[in-house]
C-alpha positions as CSV (number, residue, x, y, z in Angstrom):
1,X,-26.3,-53.0,29.9
2,X,-25.2,-55.9,26.9
3,X,-22.0,-58.1,27.7
4,X,-20.7,-59.1,24.4
5,X,-16.9,-61.3,24.1
6,X,-13.9,-60.9,22.0
7,X,-10.6,-62.6,22.1
8,X,-7.9,-60.7,22.3
9,X,-5.4,-60.0,18.9
10,X,-1.9,-59.0,19.3
11,X,-2.6,-55.1,19.4
12,X,-4.1,-55.7,22.7
13,X,-1.3,-56.5,24.3
14,X,-0.7,-53.1,26.1
15,X,-4.7,-53.7,27.6
16,X,-4.0,-57.1,28.7
17,X,-0.7,-56.3,30.6
18,X,-3.3,-53.1,32.4
19,X,-5.6,-55.8,33.6
20,X,-2.9,-57.7,34.9
21,X,-1.4,-55.2,37.1
22,X,-5.1,-53.8,37.9
23,X,-5.7,-57.6,38.7
24,X,-2.2,-57.6,40.7
25,X,-3.0,-54.3,42.5
26,X,-6.6,-55.7,43.9
27,X,-4.5,-59.4,44.9
28,X,-1.5,-56.3,46.3
29,X,0.6,-58.4,44.0
30,X,1.3,-55.5,42.2
31,X,5.1,-55.9,42.8
32,X,5.4,-59.3,41.6
33,X,4.5,-58.7,38.1
34,X,7.3,-59.1,35.9
35,X,5.3,-59.5,32.8
36,X,6.2,-57.0,30.1
37,X,4.6,-56.5,26.7
38,X,7.2,-58.3,24.9
39,X,6.7,-61.2,26.7
40,X,3.0,-61.4,26.4
41,X,3.1,-61.0,22.8
42,X,6.0,-63.4,23.0
43,X,3.7,-66.7,25.0
44,X,0.0,-65.3,24.7
45,X,0.8,-65.0,20.4
46,X,3.3,-66.3,19.0
47,X,3.9,-69.3,20.8
48,X,0.4,-69.5,21.7
49,X,0.4,-70.7,25.4
50,X,-2.7,-69.1,26.7
51,X,-5.7,-67.3,25.5
52,X,-7.3,-64.1,26.2
53,X,-11.2,-63.7,26.1
54,X,-12.5,-59.5,26.7
55,X,-15.9,-59.0,28.0
56,X,-17.1,-56.0,26.5
57,X,-19.9,-53.7,27.5
58,X,-21.1,-50.7,24.7
59,X,-17.8,-51.6,22.7
60,X,-15.1,-51.1,25.7
61,X,-13.4,-53.8,27.9
62,X,-14.4,-54.0,31.4
63,X,-13.3,-57.7,32.0
64,X,-10.8,-60.4,30.8
65,X,-9.7,-63.8,31.2
66,X,-6.7,-65.3,30.6
67,X,-6.6,-69.0,30.5
68,X,-5.3,-72.5,28.7
69,X,-5.3,-76.0,28.4
70,X,-3.6,-78.2,30.6
71,X,-4.5,-81.9,30.8
72,X,-6.4,-84.5,32.9
73,X,-4.6,-88.2,32.7
74,X,-7.5,-89.6,35.1
75,X,-10.3,-87.7,32.5
76,X,-7.7,-88.5,29.3
77,X,-8.9,-85.3,27.9
78,X,-8.0,-81.6,28.6
79,X,-9.3,-79.1,30.7
80,X,-9.1,-75.7,30.7
81,X,-7.1,-73.6,33.3
82,X,-7.9,-69.9,34.1
83,X,-5.1,-67.9,35.4
84,X,-6.9,-64.5,35.5
85,X,-10.4,-63.4,36.0
86,X,-11.1,-59.6,36.5
87,X,-13.7,-57.1,35.6
88,X,-12.8,-53.5,36.3
89,X,-14.1,-51.8,40.0
90,X,-16.9,-49.9,38.2
91,X,-18.5,-52.8,36.7
92,X,-18.7,-55.5,39.6
93,X,-21.7,-56.5,40.9
94,X,-23.3,-56.5,37.6
95,X,-23.3,-60.4,37.0
96,X,-20.1,-59.8,34.6
97,X,-17.8,-62.3,36.2
98,X,-20.5,-64.9,36.4
99,X,-21.6,-64.5,32.9
100,X,-17.1,-64.3,31.9
101,X,-17.2,-67.9,33.4
102,X,-20.3,-68.8,32.0
103,X,-19.0,-67.9,28.0
104,X,-15.7,-70.1,29.7
105,X,-17.8,-73.1,30.8
106,X,-19.2,-73.1,27.0
107,X,-15.8,-72.9,25.4
108,X,-14.8,-76.0,27.6
109,X,-17.9,-77.6,26.2
110,X,-17.6,-77.2,23.0
111,X,-13.7,-78.1,23.2
112,X,-14.9,-80.8,24.7
113,X,-13.3,-80.4,28.1
114,X,-13.0,-82.5,31.1
115,X,-13.5,-79.5,33.3
116,X,-12.9,-75.7,34.3
117,X,-10.8,-75.1,37.3
118,X,-8.6,-71.8,38.9
119,X,-7.2,-71.0,42.2
120,X,-8.3,-68.4,44.2
121,X,-6.3,-66.4,47.5
122,X,-7.4,-67.8,51.0
123,X,-7.8,-64.5,52.0
124,X,-10.4,-63.3,49.4
125,X,-13.6,-64.2,50.7
126,X,-15.8,-62.2,47.9
127,X,-14.5,-64.3,45.2
128,X,-14.8,-67.8,47.0
129,X,-18.4,-66.8,48.3
130,X,-19.2,-66.1,44.8
131,X,-17.5,-69.3,43.5
132,X,-19.1,-71.2,45.5
133,X,-22.7,-69.6,44.5
134,X,-21.9,-71.0,41.6
135,X,-21.4,-74.9,42.6
136,X,-17.9,-74.5,42.4
137,X,-16.0,-77.2,44.2
138,X,-12.7,-76.2,46.5
139,X,-10.3,-78.9,46.0
140,X,-9.9,-80.3,49.5
141,X,-6.6,-82.7,50.1
142,X,-4.5,-80.7,47.4
143,X,-1.9,-78.4,48.3
144,X,-0.4,-76.0,45.3
145,X,3.6,-76.5,45.3
146,X,6.1,-74.2,42.7
147,X,9.3,-74.0,41.7
148,X,10.5,-70.6,40.3
149,X,13.8,-68.3,39.9
150,X,17.0,-70.1,41.2
151,X,15.0,-72.9,42.3
152,X,14.1,-73.9,39.2
153,X,17.2,-73.6,37.9
154,X,19.2,-75.3,40.4
155,X,16.7,-78.5,39.9
156,X,16.7,-78.4,36.0
157,X,20.8,-78.9,36.8
158,X,20.5,-81.5,39.4
159,X,21.7,-84.7,37.8
């Protein structure tokens, strides 16, 4: 089956949210999804803080990648951070995930980015094996830290 790609537009917001929810369910994190169609429309299409690329087979969206640009001070240029990569269950095992990553790599190269990076859950061995098979390198000696909710707001108020 031929795989095509297209960038999302504002009318795709319900589909973007559906894919996010399906991914969250797969990751056993559905209860953490608080995104709404209004929030996605605001942040992706009004504020342009992220982009969504759909993978399509026979005109139907079978997967997506949500990404945005970050910046490396060491490289002195931007990179692409892949927030979400998802392929619907019935379409897994056909190489579509690799093709989506290859398309993102093409975008990164065309935009003269220095790297393409993402996180992966420690328990997700099938994805880890897949990423390693592509030559991706796990970042050793780095731990992700996060501030959210009340903790984030408290720090913002700290003088």
